KOLKOL-520565 format. One record per residue (C-alpha): residue in one letter; x negated, y negated, z. Coordinates in steps of 0.5 Angstrom, whole numbers, plus 2048, in hexadecimal, padded with zeros to 3 digits. Layout:
N
AXYZ ...
This chain:
258
M6BD77897D D6B677897E A6B0775981 P6AB773980 L6AE77097A V6A976F974 P6AC76C96E G6AB770968 K6AB76F95F M6AE77395B E6A8775958 D6A677895E C6AC77C960 P6AD78395D L6B478395F G6B777C95C G6BC77D957 R6BD784958 V6C578795A L6C578C961 I6CA791960 G6CD78D95A R6D178895F Y6CA783962 Q6C677F95C L6C077D95F G6BE77695E E6B9771962 R6B5774967 L6B677096E G6B0773971 C6AD779974 G6AC77B97B E6AB782980 L6B278597E G6B0783976 D6B277E971 V6B877A971 Y6BC77996A A6C1773968 A6C6778965 D6CD778961 D6D277D963 L6D577F95C L6DC78295F R6DD77C963 L6DB77895D S6E177A959 I6E677895D A6E2772961 D6DF76C95E E6D976D963 A6D6773964 D6CF771967 V6CC77696C V6C677796F V6C377F96E K6BD781973 V6B9787970 F6B578B975 H6AE78C975 E6AD793973 S6A8794978 L6AC79297D V6B179797B D6AD79D97B A6A979A982 C6B079A985 G6B27A1983 G6B67A097D V6BC79D97A R6C07A197F A6BD79F985 I6BE799983 A6C5798981 P6C8798988 K6C579298A L6C878F983 A6CE791984 A6CD78E98B A6CB787988 C6D1788982 R6D6788988 L6D578198B S6D977D98B H6D977698E P6D976F98B H6D276D98D V6CF77498A I6CD775983 N6D277A97F A6CF78097D Y6D4783979 D6D178A977 F6CB78E976 Y6C9792970 Q6C479796D D6C2796966 G6C179D961 D6B979B962 E6BA79C96A T6B979496A L6BD792971 F6C178B971 L6C5786975 A6CA782973 M6CC77C976 E6CF776975 H6CC770972 L6CC76A979 G6C8764974 G6C675E979 V6C075E97D T6BD761983 L6BA75E989 A6B475E987 E6B575B981 E6B8755985 R6B1755988 L6B2756990 D6AB757992 K6A6754996 S6A3751990 R6A874C98E G6A874B997 E6AF74A996 A6B774D995 S6B974C98E L6C174E991 S6C4749995 P6C674A99C T6CC74C99A E6CB750993 A6C6754998 D6CB75699E V6D0758999 A6CB75C996 L6C876099C R6CF76299E E6D0765997 M6CA768998 V6CC76B9A0 D6D276E99D A6D0771997 L6CA77399B V6CE7779A1 Y6D477A99C M6CD77D998 H6CA78099F A6D27829A1 T6D278699A T6CB78999A T6C578B99F D6BF78999A P6BC78299B L6BB77D996 L6B577B999 R6B4778992 L6B9771995 N6B576B992 P6B776598E R6B5769987 R6BB76D989 L6C076798B Q6C4765984 L6C875F985 A6CC76197F G6D075D97A E6D275797A T6D6758981 R6CF75A984 Q6D275F989 L6CC76298C C6CB76A98A I6C677098C V6C3773986 D6C177898A L6C477F98A G6C0782990 L6BC78798B S6B678498F S6B578C992 L6B379098A I6AD78A98A N6A778C98E Q6A6787994 T69E785993 L6A178398C L6A777F98F C6A277B992 Q69C77998D A6A2777988 A6A577298E M69D76F98E T69D76E988 T6A476B986 G6A276798D M6A876A991 S6A476D996 A6A776999B Y6AC76B99B L6AB77299D A6AC7759A4 P6A67779A7 E6A877F9A7 V6A877E9A0 V6A277C99F A69F7819A5 A69C7889A3 G6A078D9A5 E6A678A9A7 T6AD78C9A5 P6B07859A5 D6B87859A5 C6BD77F9A4 R6BB77C9AA A6B577A9A5 D6BA7769A0 Q6BD7729A7 F6B576F9A7 S6B576E99F L6BC76A9A0 G6B97669A6 A6B37649A0 V6B876299C A6BB75E9A0 M6B675A9A3 A6B475999C L6BA75799A F6BB75299F T6B374F99F G6B0751999 S6AC75899C P6AD75E99E R6A875D9A3 G6AA7569A5 S6AA7559AD V6B17569B2 E6AF74E9B4 E6B074C9AC L6B67519AB H6B974C9B2 K6B77469AE A6BB7489A7 L6C07499AB G6C17449AF R6C073F9AA T6C47419A5 G6CA7439AB V6CB74A9A8 V6CB74D9AF I6CE7549AF W6C97589AE G6C57559B5 D6C97599BA L6C575F9B6 L6BE75B9B8 P6BA75B9BF 
């Protein structure tokens, strides 16, 4: 998925109803972001043999593709994203180029809600997941992040509650970022985070001009998400975190704190 996601209506979406490569019929636009527009879609090939064939299709901005040097320059990163296979990372099925040069990526439709939609932010002033749920979610996120860092050298840079989904009825946490941040101008990335209220999850080196962030920036974001999970704010104090863990009896992460 992409962020920030801004809800759109069908009449605002020129591609709504269109069938890409004779297979993916686009429906409602779910949002638009730095990389492109995101649509709900039906996989007509799967629909012929299954009752449900819901997918999500990201249609990349033509200006982005051109700025990155064209489809051939982007293809290796998209291919790497499609090779990712982990229970807590969204599945990307394949990427295609439609006849009119439209580049898009087909992904699984997870359902559920993001952590942002669970209101894990300081405006609420409290964490909306129980301590046990937060602990499970954090472990799942760490597991997925370790896998992604071992699989690719590109950092996510945009790890925040909008990119963490509590998927389906089981509410299993899933990272919905495929590590494509290197395709985005770093200034635009920071502006998008500020617009969506996610700037507190950005590592300082992501914001600083002239810096080249690496995977350590994701560790900073992970810590901010963990703080939000247990205290309700990504900028909560260590004292608040100790208090939250002590009050709930969840001490699993206590040995990581000073």
